[in-house]
C-alpha positions as CSV (number, residue, x, y, z in Angstrom):
1,X,11.3,11.8,-52.1
2,X,14.3,11.9,-49.8
3,X,13.1,15.0,-48.1
4,X,9.6,13.4,-47.6
5,X,11.0,10.3,-46.1
6,X,13.2,12.3,-43.7
7,X,10.1,14.3,-42.5
8,X,8.2,11.1,-41.9
9,X,10.9,9.7,-39.7
10,X,11.0,12.9,-37.7
11,X,7.3,12.8,-37.2
12,X,7.4,9.2,-36.0
13,X,10.3,9.9,-33.5
14,X,8.4,12.9,-32.0
15,X,5.3,10.7,-31.7
16,X,7.5,8.2,-29.8
17,X,8.7,10.8,-27.4
18,X,5.4,11.2,-25.6
19,X,5.0,11.0,-21.9
20,X,3.7,7.5,-22.1
21,X,6.9,6.3,-23.9
22,X,9.1,8.4,-21.6
23,X,7.6,6.9,-18.5
24,X,10.2,4.6,-17.1
25,X,9.3,3.4,-13.5
26,X,7.9,4.1,-10.1
27,X,10.3,5.2,-7.4
28,X,8.8,4.0,-4.2
29,X,9.6,6.0,-1.0
30,X,8.8,5.3,2.7
31,X,6.0,7.6,3.8
32,X,4.4,6.6,7.2
33,X,5.4,4.2,9.8
34,X,5.0,2.9,13.4
35,X,7.5,0.3,14.3
36,X,6.8,-0.6,18.0
37,X,5.0,-3.7,19.1
38,X,3.8,-5.3,22.4
39,X,0.7,-7.2,21.4
40,X,-0.8,-9.3,18.6
41,X,-4.3,-9.3,17.3
42,X,-6.2,-12.1,15.4
43,X,-7.9,-11.8,12.0
44,X,-10.5,-14.4,11.2
45,X,-13.9,-14.8,9.6
46,X,-15.7,-12.6,12.2
47,X,-12.8,-10.3,13.1
48,X,-11.3,-7.8,10.7
49,X,-8.5,-5.4,11.5
50,X,-6.6,-2.4,10.1
51,X,-4.8,0.9,10.4
52,X,-5.8,4.3,9.2
53,X,-3.1,6.8,8.5
54,X,-2.5,10.1,7.0
55,X,-0.5,10.4,3.7
56,X,2.5,12.6,3.9
57,X,3.3,13.1,0.2
58,X,1.8,13.3,-3.3
59,X,2.2,10.3,-5.4
60,X,0.9,6.7,-5.9
61,X,0.3,4.4,-2.9
62,X,2.8,1.7,-3.9
63,X,3.0,-0.6,-1.0
64,X,2.6,-1.4,2.7
65,X,4.1,-3.6,5.3
66,X,2.6,-5.1,8.4
67,X,3.9,-7.5,11.0
68,X,1.9,-10.5,9.9
69,X,1.8,-14.2,10.6
70,X,-0.4,-17.2,10.4
71,X,-1.6,-19.5,13.2
72,X,-3.5,-22.9,13.0
73,X,-4.3,-24.5,9.6
74,X,-5.1,-21.4,7.6
75,X,-6.2,-22.1,4.1
76,X,-8.0,-18.9,3.1
77,X,-6.2,-15.9,1.6
78,X,-5.8,-12.7,3.7
79,X,-7.7,-9.9,1.9
80,X,-6.2,-6.4,1.9
81,X,-8.6,-3.5,1.2
82,X,-7.7,0.2,1.0
83,X,-10.5,2.7,2.0
84,X,-10.9,6.5,2.4
85,X,-11.2,7.2,6.1
86,X,-13.3,10.1,7.1
87,X,-14.9,11.1,10.4
88,X,-13.6,7.9,12.1
89,X,-15.3,5.5,9.8
90,X,-14.5,3.7,6.5
91,X,-15.3,5.5,3.5
92,X,-15.2,4.6,-0.2
93,X,-13.3,1.4,-1.2
94,X,-10.2,2.5,-3.2
95,X,-8.9,-0.9,-4.1
96,X,-8.3,-4.5,-3.0
97,X,-5.7,-7.3,-3.3
98,X,-4.8,-10.5,-1.3
99,X,-2.0,-12.3,0.4
100,X,-1.6,-16.0,0.1
101,X,-0.8,-18.2,3.0
102,X,2.3,-19.2,1.1
103,X,3.6,-15.6,1.6
104,X,3.5,-15.9,5.4
105,X,5.0,-18.1,8.0
106,X,4.1,-18.9,11.7
107,X,6.4,-16.2,13.1
108,X,5.6,-12.5,12.9
109,X,7.9,-10.4,10.6
110,X,9.9,-7.8,12.2
111,X,9.8,-4.5,10.3
112,X,13.0,-2.7,9.6
113,X,13.1,1.1,8.8
114,X,15.8,0.7,6.4
115,X,14.8,-2.5,4.5
116,X,11.6,-4.2,3.3
117,X,10.6,-7.7,4.3
118,X,9.2,-10.6,2.3
119,X,5.6,-9.6,3.5
120,X,5.7,-6.4,1.7
121,X,2.2,-6.1,0.2
122,X,2.5,-4.5,-3.4
123,X,-0.2,-1.9,-4.0
124,X,1.1,0.0,-7.0
125,X,-1.0,-2.0,-9.5
126,X,-4.1,-0.5,-8.0
127,X,-3.2,2.8,-9.3
128,X,-4.2,4.8,-6.2
129,X,-3.1,8.4,-6.6
130,X,-2.9,10.0,-3.2
131,X,-2.1,13.6,-1.8
132,X,-0.5,14.8,1.3
133,X,-3.1,15.0,4.0
134,X,-5.3,12.1,2.7
135,X,-6.6,9.9,5.4
136,X,-6.8,6.2,4.2
137,X,-7.3,2.9,6.0
138,X,-5.8,-0.5,5.2
139,X,-8.0,-3.2,6.5
140,X,-7.5,-7.1,6.5
141,X,-10.3,-9.6,6.5
142,X,-10.3,-13.4,5.8
143,X,-12.8,-16.2,5.5
144,X,-10.7,-18.4,7.7
145,X,-12.5,-19.8,10.7
146,X,-11.0,-19.5,14.2
147,X,-8.6,-21.0,15.6
148,X,-7.1,-20.9,12.1
149,X,-6.2,-17.2,12.1
150,X,-3.9,-14.5,10.8
151,X,-2.1,-12.4,13.3
152,X,-0.9,-8.9,13.2
153,X,1.4,-7.3,15.7
154,X,0.9,-3.8,17.2
155,X,1.1,-1.5,20.1
156,X,-1.4,-0.8,22.9
157,X,-0.6,2.9,23.1
158,X,-0.9,5.9,20.7
159,X,2.6,6.0,19.3
160,X,1.5,7.1,15.7
161,X,0.0,10.6,15.9
162,X,-1.7,10.8,12.5
163,X,-4.0,7.6,12.7
164,X,-4.8,4.5,14.8
165,X,-5.8,0.9,14.8
166,X,-9.1,0.2,13.0
167,X,-11.4,-2.4,14.6
168,X,-13.7,-5.1,13.1
169,X,-16.5,-2.6,12.3
170,X,-14.1,0.0,10.9
171,X,-14.1,2.2,14.0
172,X,-11.0,3.9,15.2
173,X,-9.2,2.7,18.3
174,X,-7.1,5.8,19.2
175,X,-5.3,4.1,22.1
176,X,-3.5,1.7,19.9
177,X,-1.6,1.2,16.4
178,X,-0.6,-1.6,14.2
179,X,3.1,-2.0,13.4
180,X,3.2,-0.8,9.8
181,X,4.9,1.0,7.0
182,X,3.5,2.7,3.9
183,X,5.1,3.7,0.6
184,X,4.2,6.4,-1.8
185,X,5.8,6.3,-5.3
186,X,6.8,9.1,-7.5
187,X,6.9,8.8,-11.3
188,X,10.5,8.6,-12.5
189,X,11.4,9.2,-16.1
190,X,14.4,7.9,-18.2
191,X,16.4,11.0,-17.5
192,X,16.2,10.4,-13.8
193,X,14.0,13.3,-12.9
194,X,10.8,12.8,-11.0
195,X,7.6,14.3,-12.1
196,X,4.9,16.0,-10.0
197,X,2.4,16.0,-12.9
198,X,-0.4,13.6,-11.7
199,X,-1.5,13.0,-15.4
200,X,1.4,10.7,-15.6
201,X,0.6,8.6,-12.5
202,X,-2.1,6.3,-14.2
203,X,0.3,5.3,-16.9
204,X,1.2,1.6,-17.1
205,X,4.7,0.6,-16.6
206,X,6.5,-0.9,-19.6
C-alpha cells in the first residue's frame, strides 16, 4: 500500500508540472515606436484615426501607448481596435478594447522611451499572437460628437519607416505618423527562461 501511494503522488506531481502550470507571466518588451510630434488630430463620431506598423519580433501584442487627450465634454469611451493591415487598407479585425474618459486628461501625454505612462493601453488580454514582419493597425473611434473630441498627437512627416498614420477610412497617410509605442510580450516561465514555443502564448496567466 505504501508503494502504491507513493506512485500516485508522483503521478499527480508530474501532472502538475505541465506547461500550463509552469506558465508564470508575460514579459512585455518595447517593439516599435515613433516619439516625435508637431501636430494634433481629432477623433470624434465622424473621424477615426490610427497608425499601422510592422511588428519586429515574435510574441503577443501586449500593449500600446499613444499621446492622447480629451477636449470638450467627452462622455463616450474611446474605442481601440487592432486590425491586420494589408495593401494599404484595413484587413481582419484582430481584437478590440476601450479607454474611459477617466483614464485621460485635457493635456496630451508625452511618451518616454524608457518608461510607460498612465495612458498605456493594455492589449495582452486579447491574446494576439504576432510574428516579426506582421503588418497591423491600431485604430481609434468614438461616438462622441464634435466639439467634444479626443486628441492624438503626431508628426506631419514620415519619421517611422515601417508604417504610417491611418485616416478615417482606413487608408494610409504615408506623409505622417502618430506618436506611439507598441509592446510585444514573450512568455516567461518560473525558472526565468523565455519560451519561443507559440503553443504557450494562448495560456491564461494565473
